[in-house]
DRENVEX-94105 format. One record per residue: residue in three letters; x, y, z of N, C-alpha, C, O in turn. Coordinates in nm, 4 decimals. Layout:
N
site aa=ALA n.X=X n.Y=Y n.Z=Z ca.X=X ca.Y=Y ca.Z=Z c.X=X c.Y=Y c.Z=Z o.X=X o.Y=Y o.Z=Z .
...
This chain:
81
site aa=ARG n.X=4.1052 n.Y=1.9300 n.Z=-4.3990 ca.X=4.2421 ca.Y=1.9306 ca.Z=-4.4473 c.X=4.3369 c.Y=1.9454 c.Z=-4.3291 o.X=4.3053 o.Y=2.0085 o.Z=-4.2283 .
site aa=TYR n.X=4.4518 n.Y=1.8861 n.Z=-4.3449 ca.X=4.5541 ca.Y=1.8951 ca.Z=-4.2412 c.X=4.6918 c.Y=1.9022 c.Z=-4.3058 o.X=4.7298 o.Y=1.8124 o.Z=-4.3810 .
site aa=CYS n.X=4.7648 n.Y=2.0055 n.Z=-4.2779 ca.X=4.9045 ca.Y=2.0220 ca.Z=-4.3230 c.X=4.9238 c.Y=1.9917 c.Z=-4.4715 o.X=5.0171 o.Y=1.9204 o.Z=-4.5083 .
site aa=GLY n.X=4.8384 n.Y=2.0438 n.Z=-4.5549 ca.X=4.8544 ca.Y=2.0260 ca.Z=-4.6985 c.X=4.8150 c.Y=1.8904 c.Z=-4.7525 o.X=4.8269 o.Y=1.8657 o.Z=-4.8725 .
site aa=ARG n.X=4.7680 n.Y=1.8018 n.Z=-4.6655 ca.X=4.7221 ca.Y=1.6696 ca.Z=-4.7119 c.X=4.5957 c.Y=1.6851 c.Z=-4.7950 o.X=4.5252 o.Y=1.7857 o.Z=-4.7870 .
site aa=GLU n.X=4.5699 n.Y=1.5847 n.Z=-4.8733 ca.X=4.4437 ca.Y=1.5767 ca.Z=-4.9457 c.X=4.3304 c.Y=1.5794 c.Z=-4.8429 o.X=4.3433 o.Y=1.5207 o.Z=-4.7355 .
site aa=ALA n.X=4.2219 n.Y=1.6453 n.Z=-4.8742 ca.X=4.1092 ca.Y=1.6523 ca.Z=-4.7813 c.X=4.0523 c.Y=1.5128 c.Z=-4.7576 o.X=4.0357 o.Y=1.4350 o.Z=-4.8516 .
site aa=ALA n.X=4.0228 n.Y=1.4817 n.Z=-4.6320 ca.X=3.9610 ca.Y=1.3538 ca.Z=-4.5959 c.X=3.8116 c.Y=1.3767 c.Z=-4.5788 o.X=3.7697 o.Y=1.4807 o.Z=-4.5280 .
site aa=GLU n.X=3.7332 n.Y=1.2822 n.Z=-4.6201 ca.X=3.5883 ca.Y=1.2942 ca.Z=-4.6066 c.X=3.5459 c.Y=1.2372 c.Z=-4.4723 o.X=3.5679 o.Y=1.1194 o.Z=-4.4438 .
site aa=VAL n.X=3.4851 n.Y=1.3215 n.Z=-4.3903 ca.X=3.4385 ca.Y=1.2815 ca.Z=-4.2580 c.X=3.2910 c.Y=1.3206 c.Z=-4.2488 o.X=3.2564 o.Y=1.4377 o.Z=-4.2639 .
site aa=HIS n.X=3.2055 n.Y=1.2232 n.Z=-4.2242 ca.X=3.0619 ca.Y=1.2492 ca.Z=-4.2139 c.X=3.0255 c.Y=1.2732 c.Z=-4.0683 o.X=3.0568 o.Y=1.1918 o.Z=-3.9814 .
site aa=VAL n.X=2.9592 n.Y=1.3854 n.Z=-4.0422 ca.X=2.9184 ca.Y=1.4188 ca.Z=-3.9053 c.X=2.7779 c.Y=1.4775 c.Z=-3.9063 o.X=2.7305 o.Y=1.5306 o.Z=-4.0067 .
site aa=LEU n.X=2.7141 n.Y=1.4660 n.Z=-3.7922 ca.X=2.5830 ca.Y=1.5280 ca.Z=-3.7756 c.X=2.6006 c.Y=1.6749 c.Z=-3.7390 o.X=2.6957 o.Y=1.7089 o.Z=-3.6686 .
site aa=PRO n.X=2.5122 n.Y=1.7622 n.Z=-3.7844 ca.X=2.5225 ca.Y=1.9040 ca.Z=-3.7521 c.X=2.4942 c.Y=1.9339 c.Z=-3.6053 o.X=2.5111 o.Y=2.0471 o.Z=-3.5600 .
site aa=THR n.X=2.4514 n.Y=1.8326 n.Z=-3.5319 ca.X=2.4227 ca.Y=1.8515 ca.Z=-3.3892 c.X=2.5456 c.Y=1.8307 c.Z=-3.3012 o.X=2.5397 o.Y=1.8554 o.Z=-3.1808 .
site aa=LEU n.X=2.6582 n.Y=1.7852 n.Z=-3.3601 ca.X=2.7804 ca.Y=1.7696 ca.Z=-3.2813 c.X=2.8283 c.Y=1.9055 c.Z=-3.2325 o.X=2.8028 o.Y=2.0080 o.Z=-3.2957 .
site aa=THR n.X=2.8974 n.Y=1.9052 n.Z=-3.1204 ca.X=2.9600 ca.Y=2.0285 ca.Z=-3.0734 c.X=3.0967 c.Y=2.0421 c.Z=-3.1407 o.X=3.1469 o.Y=1.9478 o.Z=-3.2018 .
site aa=GLY n.X=3.1551 n.Y=2.1594 n.Z=-3.1285 ca.X=3.2875 ca.Y=2.1816 ca.Z=-3.1843 c.X=3.3906 c.Y=2.0833 c.Z=-3.1317 o.X=3.4735 o.Y=2.0334 o.Z=-3.2078 .
site aa=LEU n.X=3.3858 n.Y=2.0549 n.Z=-3.0007 ca.X=3.4806 ca.Y=1.9594 ca.Z=-2.9421 c.X=3.4597 c.Y=1.8191 c.Z=-2.9953 o.X=3.5564 o.Y=1.7470 o.Z=-3.0197 .
site aa=GLN n.X=3.3345 n.Y=1.7792 n.Z=-3.0137 ca.X=3.3063 ca.Y=1.6466 ca.Z=-3.0678 c.X=3.3564 c.Y=1.6353 c.Z=-3.2114 o.X=3.4115 o.Y=1.5325 o.Z=-3.2507 .
site aa=LEU n.X=3.3371 n.Y=1.7410 n.Z=-3.2892 ca.X=3.3859 ca.Y=1.7411 ca.Z=-3.4268 c.X=3.5381 c.Y=1.7332 c.Z=-3.4294 o.X=3.5951 o.Y=1.6564 o.Z=-3.5069 .
site aa=LYS n.X=3.6034 n.Y=1.8115 n.Z=-3.3459 ca.X=3.7499 ca.Y=1.8117 ca.Z=-3.3408 c.X=3.8020 c.Y=1.6723 c.Z=-3.3041 o.X=3.8979 o.Y=1.6243 o.Z=-3.3646 .
site aa=SER n.X=3.7402 n.Y=1.6080 n.Z=-3.2067 ca.X=3.7791 ca.Y=1.4742 ca.Z=-3.1656 c.X=3.7633 c.Y=1.3756 c.Z=-3.2812 o.X=3.8516 o.Y=1.2933 o.Z=-3.3055 .
site aa=LYS n.X=3.6517 n.Y=1.3838 n.Z=-3.3520 ca.X=3.6261 ca.Y=1.2925 ca.Z=-3.4641 c.X=3.7272 c.Y=1.3140 c.Z=-3.5760 o.X=3.7771 o.Y=1.2172 o.Z=-3.6332 .
site aa=VAL n.X=3.7579 n.Y=1.4382 n.Z=-3.6077 ca.X=3.8539 ca.Y=1.4672 ca.Z=-3.7145 c.X=3.9929 c.Y=1.4149 c.Z=-3.6773 o.X=4.0597 o.Y=1.3524 o.Z=-3.7596 .
site aa=ILE n.X=4.0361 n.Y=1.4402 n.Z=-3.5542 ca.X=4.1672 ca.Y=1.3910 ca.Z=-3.5094 c.X=4.1725 c.Y=1.2381 c.Z=-3.5197 o.X=4.2717 o.Y=1.1823 o.Z=-3.5666 .
site aa=ALA n.X=4.0662 n.Y=1.1711 n.Z=-3.4761 ca.X=4.0614 ca.Y=1.0244 ca.Z=-3.4821 c.X=4.0585 c.Y=0.9736 c.Z=-3.6264 o.X=4.1300 o.Y=0.8791 o.Z=-3.6598 .
site aa=GLU n.X=3.9770 n.Y=1.0348 n.Z=-3.7118 ca.X=3.9658 ca.Y=0.9909 ca.Z=-3.8517 c.X=4.0985 c.Y=1.0051 c.Z=-3.9254 o.X=4.1306 o.Y=0.9239 o.Z=-4.0122 .
site aa=LEU n.X=4.1758 n.Y=1.1083 n.Z=-3.8910 ca.X=4.3052 ca.Y=1.1288 ca.Z=-3.9556 c.X=4.4165 c.Y=1.0468 c.Z=-3.8910 o.X=4.5287 o.Y=1.0431 o.Z=-3.9415 .
site aa=GLY n.X=4.3851 n.Y=0.9807 n.Z=-3.7784 ca.X=4.4831 ca.Y=0.8961 ca.Z=-3.7110 c.X=4.6005 c.Y=0.9742 c.Z=-3.6538 o.X=4.7140 o.Y=0.9264 o.Z=-3.6554 .
site aa=LEU n.X=4.5739 n.Y=1.0933 n.Z=-3.6037 ca.X=4.6803 ca.Y=1.1803 ca.Z=-3.5529 c.X=4.7108 c.Y=1.1527 c.Z=-3.4070 o.X=4.6241 o.Y=1.1095 o.Z=-3.3310 .
site aa=ASP n.X=4.8348 n.Y=1.1783 n.Z=-3.3690 ca.X=4.8745 ca.Y=1.1707 ca.Z=-3.2288 c.X=4.8400 c.Y=1.3030 c.Z=-3.1625 o.X=4.8242 o.Y=1.4049 o.Z=-3.2297 .
site aa=GLY n.X=4.8287 n.Y=1.3008 n.Z=-3.0325 ca.X=4.8007 ca.Y=1.4239 ca.Z=-2.9589 c.X=4.6535 c.Y=1.4394 c.Z=-2.9304 o.X=4.5712 o.Y=1.3573 o.Z=-2.9710 .
site aa=GLY n.X=4.6218 n.Y=1.5460 n.Z=-2.8598 ca.X=4.4841 ca.Y=1.5713 ca.Z=-2.8210 c.X=4.4386 c.Y=1.7093 c.Z=-2.8629 o.X=4.5007 o.Y=1.7754 o.Z=-2.9462 .
site aa=PHE n.X=4.3284 n.Y=1.7511 n.Z=-2.8028 ca.X=4.2686 ca.Y=1.8803 ca.Z=-2.8369 c.X=4.3686 c.Y=1.9947 c.Z=-2.8316 o.X=4.3675 o.Y=2.0824 o.Z=-2.9180 .
site aa=GLN n.X=4.4548 n.Y=1.9943 n.Z=-2.7309 ca.X=4.5459 ca.Y=2.1057 ca.Z=-2.7085 c.X=4.6536 c.Y=2.1177 c.Z=-2.8157 o.X=4.7236 o.Y=2.2188 o.Z=-2.8211 .
site aa=HIS n.X=4.6682 n.Y=2.0175 n.Z=-2.9000 ca.X=4.7726 ca.Y=2.0190 ca.Z=-3.0024 c.X=4.7263 c.Y=2.0741 c.Z=-3.1370 o.X=4.8075 o.Y=2.0922 o.Z=-3.2277 .
site aa=TYR n.X=4.5955 n.Y=2.1011 n.Z=-3.1509 ca.X=4.5410 ca.Y=2.1411 ca.Z=-3.2803 c.X=4.4373 c.Y=2.2526 c.Z=-3.2664 o.X=4.3717 o.Y=2.2673 o.Z=-3.1633 .
site aa=TYR n.X=4.4252 n.Y=2.3305 n.Z=-3.3741 ca.X=4.3151 ca.Y=2.4251 ca.Z=-3.3920 c.X=4.2281 c.Y=2.3690 c.Z=-3.5038 o.X=4.2798 o.Y=2.3132 o.Z=-3.6006 .
site aa=LEU n.X=4.0973 n.Y=2.3832 n.Z=-3.4912 ca.X=4.0046 ca.Y=2.3408 ca.Z=-3.5965 c.X=3.9253 c.Y=2.4637 c.Z=-3.6393 o.X=3.8607 o.Y=2.5284 o.Z=-3.5569 .
site aa=LYS n.X=3.9306 n.Y=2.4955 n.Z=-3.7689 ca.X=3.8660 ca.Y=2.6170 ca.Z=-3.8176 c.X=3.7903 c.Y=2.5907 c.Z=-3.9477 o.X=3.8192 o.Y=2.4972 o.Z=-4.0223 .
site aa=LEU n.X=3.6938 n.Y=2.6762 n.Z=-3.9705 ca.X=3.6180 ca.Y=2.6772 ca.Z=-4.0955 c.X=3.6143 c.Y=2.8224 c.Z=-4.1411 o.X=3.5712 o.Y=2.9098 o.Z=-4.0660 .
site aa=ASN n.X=3.6584 n.Y=2.8484 n.Z=-4.2612 ca.X=3.6684 ca.Y=2.9859 ca.Z=-4.3118 c.X=3.7508 c.Y=3.0735 c.Z=-4.2174 o.X=3.7168 o.Y=3.1893 o.Z=-4.1933 .
site aa=ARG n.X=3.8587 n.Y=3.0174 n.Z=-4.1647 ca.X=3.9532 ca.Y=3.0846 ca.Z=-4.0747 c.X=3.8945 c.Y=3.1216 c.Z=-3.9389 o.X=3.9579 o.Y=3.1945 o.Z=-3.8626 .
site aa=ALA n.X=3.7764 n.Y=3.0734 n.Z=-3.9077 ca.X=3.7131 ca.Y=3.1020 ca.Z=-3.7783 c.X=3.6925 c.Y=2.9706 c.Z=-3.7023 o.X=3.6498 o.Y=2.8713 o.Z=-3.7613 .
site aa=PRO n.X=3.7226 n.Y=2.9692 n.Z=-3.5720 ca.X=3.7064 ca.Y=2.8462 ca.Z=-3.4944 c.X=3.5592 c.Y=2.8152 c.Z=-3.4668 o.X=3.4721 o.Y=2.9008 o.Z=-3.4822 .
site aa=PHE n.X=3.5341 n.Y=2.6930 n.Z=-3.4264 ca.X=3.4019 ca.Y=2.6509 ca.Z=-3.3805 c.X=3.3936 c.Y=2.6790 c.Z=-3.2317 o.X=3.4954 o.Y=2.6750 o.Z=-3.1626 .
site aa=GLY n.X=3.2744 n.Y=2.7072 n.Z=-3.1811 ca.X=3.2552 ca.Y=2.7159 ca.Z=-3.0370 c.X=3.2730 c.Y=2.5766 c.Z=-2.9784 o.X=3.2235 o.Y=2.4792 o.Z=-3.0351 .
site aa=ALA n.X=3.3420 n.Y=2.5656 n.Z=-2.8668 ca.X=3.3721 ca.Y=2.4355 ca.Z=-2.8081 c.X=3.2456 c.Y=2.3574 c.Z=-2.7744 o.X=3.2384 o.Y=2.2371 o.Z=-2.7996 .
site aa=ARG n.X=3.1475 n.Y=2.4240 n.Z=-2.7187 ca.X=3.0260 ca.Y=2.3558 ca.Z=-2.6756 c.X=2.9029 c.Y=2.3928 c.Z=-2.7591 o.X=2.7902 o.Y=2.3572 o.Z=-2.7247 .
site aa=SER n.X=2.9262 n.Y=2.4643 n.Z=-2.8684 ca.X=2.8176 ca.Y=2.5021 ca.Z=-2.9594 c.X=2.8028 c.Y=2.3975 c.Z=-3.0688 o.X=2.8992 o.Y=2.3313 o.Z=-3.1071 .
site aa=ARG n.X=2.6808 n.Y=2.3838 n.Z=-3.1181 ca.X=2.6587 ca.Y=2.2920 ca.Z=-3.2305 c.X=2.7334 c.Y=2.3442 c.Z=-3.3530 o.X=2.7345 o.Y=2.4646 o.Z=-3.3785 .
site aa=VAL n.X=2.7955 n.Y=2.2547 n.Z=-3.4281 ca.X=2.8731 ca.Y=2.2982 ca.Z=-3.5444 c.X=2.7866 c.Y=2.3698 c.Z=-3.6475 o.X=2.8360 o.Y=2.4562 o.Z=-3.7200 .
site aa=ALA n.X=2.6588 n.Y=2.3354 n.Z=-3.6550 ca.X=2.5688 ca.Y=2.3999 ca.Z=-3.7507 c.X=2.5481 c.Y=2.5479 c.Z=-3.7198 o.X=2.4975 o.Y=2.6215 o.Z=-3.8046 .
site aa=GLU n.X=2.5859 n.Y=2.5926 n.Z=-3.6014 ca.X=2.5726 ca.Y=2.7342 ca.Z=-3.5654 c.X=2.6850 c.Y=2.8189 c.Z=-3.6250 o.X=2.6757 o.Y=2.9416 o.Z=-3.6263 .
site aa=HIS n.X=2.7902 n.Y=2.7551 n.Z=-3.6741 ca.X=2.9017 ca.Y=2.8273 ca.Z=-3.7376 c.X=2.8508 c.Y=2.8863 c.Z=-3.8692 o.X=2.7824 o.Y=2.8184 o.Z=-3.9458 .
site aa=ASP n.X=2.8845 n.Y=3.0126 n.Z=-3.8950 ca.X=2.8364 ca.Y=3.0808 ca.Z=-4.0153 c.X=2.8731 c.Y=3.0092 c.Z=-4.1451 o.X=2.7978 o.Y=3.0163 o.Z=-4.2422 .
site aa=GLY n.X=2.9854 n.Y=2.9416 n.Z=-4.1487 ca.X=3.0304 ca.Y=2.8761 ca.Z=-4.2709 c.X=2.9843 c.Y=2.7329 c.Z=-4.2887 o.X=3.0156 o.Y=2.6706 o.Z=-4.3902 .
site aa=TRP n.X=2.9101 n.Y=2.6788 n.Z=-4.1920 ca.X=2.8714 ca.Y=2.5375 ca.Z=-4.1962 c.X=2.7723 c.Y=2.5105 c.Z=-4.3082 o.X=2.6711 o.Y=2.5796 o.Z=-4.3204 .
site aa=CYS n.X=2.8017 n.Y=2.4098 n.Z=-4.3899 ca.X=2.7095 ca.Y=2.3638 ca.Z=-4.4941 c.X=2.7542 c.Y=2.2240 c.Z=-4.5361 o.X=2.8649 o.Y=2.1814 o.Z=-4.5032 .
site aa=ASP n.X=2.6688 n.Y=2.1536 n.Z=-4.6079 ca.X=2.7066 ca.Y=2.0218 ca.Z=-4.6604 c.X=2.8293 c.Y=2.0377 c.Z=-4.7487 o.X=2.8340 o.Y=2.1256 o.Z=-4.8347 .
site aa=GLY n.X=2.9278 n.Y=1.9527 n.Z=-4.7273 ca.X=3.0467 ca.Y=1.9538 ca.Z=-4.8106 c.X=3.1512 c.Y=2.0579 c.Z=-4.7745 o.X=3.2486 o.Y=2.0756 o.Z=-4.8477 .
site aa=CYS n.X=3.1326 n.Y=2.1273 n.Z=-4.6619 ca.X=3.2312 ca.Y=2.2294 ca.Z=-4.6238 c.X=3.3648 c.Y=2.1626 c.Z=-4.5886 o.X=3.3689 o.Y=2.0455 o.Z=-4.5511 .
site aa=VAL n.X=3.4716 n.Y=2.2378 n.Z=-4.6012 ca.X=3.6064 ca.Y=2.1872 ca.Z=-4.5733 c.X=3.6609 c.Y=2.2592 c.Z=-4.4511 o.X=3.6793 o.Y=2.3809 o.Z=-4.4522 .
site aa=VAL n.X=3.6863 n.Y=2.1833 n.Z=-4.3464 ca.X=3.7441 ca.Y=2.2404 ca.Z=-4.2246 c.X=3.8952 c.Y=2.2210 c.Z=-4.2281 o.X=3.9455 o.Y=2.1275 o.Z=-4.2905 .
site aa=GLU n.X=3.9666 n.Y=2.3100 n.Z=-4.1608 ca.X=4.1126 ca.Y=2.3062 ca.Z=-4.1572 c.X=4.1569 c.Y=2.2696 c.Z=-4.0166 o.X=4.1136 o.Y=2.3312 o.Z=-3.9192 .
site aa=LEU n.X=4.2425 n.Y=2.1701 n.Z=-4.0063 ca.X=4.3034 ca.Y=2.1326 ca.Z=-3.8792 c.X=4.4485 c.Y=2.1795 c.Z=-3.8841 o.X=4.5230 o.Y=2.1432 o.Z=-3.9750 .
site aa=GLU n.X=4.4880 n.Y=2.2601 n.Z=-3.7862 ca.X=4.6229 ca.Y=2.3163 ca.Z=-3.7837 c.X=4.6931 c.Y=2.2765 c.Z=-3.6548 o.X=4.6296 o.Y=2.2620 o.Z=-3.5503 .
site aa=ASP n.X=4.8239 n.Y=2.2590 n.Z=-3.6628 ca.X=4.9031 ca.Y=2.2346 ca.Z=-3.5432 c.X=4.9118 c.Y=2.3630 c.Z=-3.4609 o.X=4.9217 o.Y=2.4726 o.Z=-3.5161 .
site aa=VAL n.X=4.9083 n.Y=2.3483 n.Z=-3.3304 ca.X=4.9342 ca.Y=2.4617 ca.Z=-3.2418 c.X=5.0855 c.Y=2.4757 c.Z=-3.2361 o.X=5.1544 o.Y=2.3846 o.Z=-3.1902 .
site aa=GLY n.X=5.1367 n.Y=2.5865 n.Z=-3.2811 ca.X=5.2807 ca.Y=2.6073 ca.Z=-3.2848 c.X=5.3374 c.Y=2.6431 c.Z=-3.1488 o.X=5.2643 o.Y=2.6747 o.Z=-3.0549 .
site aa=GLU n.X=5.4689 n.Y=2.6374 n.Z=-3.1404 ca.X=5.5390 ca.Y=2.6753 ca.Z=-3.0168 c.X=5.5015 c.Y=2.8185 c.Z=-2.9782 o.X=5.5048 o.Y=2.9095 o.Z=-3.0611 .
site aa=GLY n.X=5.4664 n.Y=2.8363 n.Z=-2.8535 ca.X=5.4358 ca.Y=2.9698 ca.Z=-2.8038 c.X=5.2980 c.Y=3.0209 c.Z=-2.8356 o.X=5.2616 o.Y=3.1296 o.Z=-2.7906 .
site aa=GLN n.X=5.2180 n.Y=2.9454 n.Z=-2.9132 ca.X=5.0821 ca.Y=2.9890 ca.Z=-2.9428 c.X=4.9900 c.Y=2.9494 c.Z=-2.8289 o.X=5.0105 o.Y=2.8481 o.Z=-2.7620 .
site aa=ALA n.X=4.8893 n.Y=3.0306 n.Z=-2.8087 ca.X=4.7930 ca.Y=3.0048 ca.Z=-2.7009 c.X=4.7065 c.Y=2.8838 c.Z=-2.7323 o.X=4.6698 o.Y=2.8593 o.Z=-2.8472 .
site aa=LYS n.X=4.6749 n.Y=2.8092 n.Z=-2.6277 ca.X=4.5832 ca.Y=2.6955 ca.Z=-2.6387 c.X=4.4426 c.Y=2.7513 c.Z=-2.6635 o.X=4.4069 o.Y=2.8566 o.Z=-2.6107 .
site aa=ALA n.X=4.3642 n.Y=2.6810 n.Z=-2.7432 ca.X=4.2276 ca.Y=2.7223 ca.Z=-2.7693 c.X=4.1417 c.Y=2.7016 c.Z=-2.6454 o.X=4.1278 o.Y=2.5889 o.Z=-2.5977 .
site aa=ILE n.X=4.0845 n.Y=2.8082 n.Z=-2.5933 ca.X=3.9988 ca.Y=2.7998 ca.Z=-2.4744 c.X=3.8616 c.Y=2.8559 c.Z=-2.5135 o.X=3.8495 o.Y=2.9718 o.Z=-2.5530 .
site aa=GLY n.X=3.7596 n.Y=2.7723 n.Z=-2.5017 ca.X=3.6237 ca.Y=2.8142 ca.Z=-2.5358 c.X=3.5898 c.Y=2.7987 c.Z=-2.6833 o.X=3.4752 o.Y=2.8174 o.Z=-2.7240 .
site aa=HIS n.X=3.6886 n.Y=2.7650 n.Z=-2.7614 ca.X=3.6675 ca.Y=2.7417 ca.Z=-2.9038 c.X=3.7664 c.Y=2.6352 c.Z=-2.9494 o.X=3.8525 o.Y=2.5915 o.Z=-2.8730 .
site aa=THR n.X=3.7524 n.Y=2.5944 n.Z=-3.0750 ca.X=3.8374 ca.Y=2.4877 ca.Z=-3.1258 c.X=3.9591 c.Y=2.5440 c.Z=-3.1930 o.X=4.0429 o.Y=2.4685 o.Z=-3.2423 .
C-alpha cells in the first residue's frame, strides 16, 4: 500500500533482500524518486537492507507492506528500508 491507494499485488521471491523488494515495489507502483524518498515497512517494522525479506517476523504469503514517503526533516533509512 502507498498513501491510501488500493493495495497493489507484487509477486516476489522470499530470497530478495529488503533493498531489492523496495526497488521492485517502487518500480511496480511507477513512483518517482529513489530509495531515499521512501520507507518500506511490514507491521510497522522496516526490512533489513541486506537481509532476506523472509527473515522479517511478519513475512508470509499475502502479507501487505506499507510504502511511506520520507517527510521533511525525517532521517533517511540507513541499514534498513
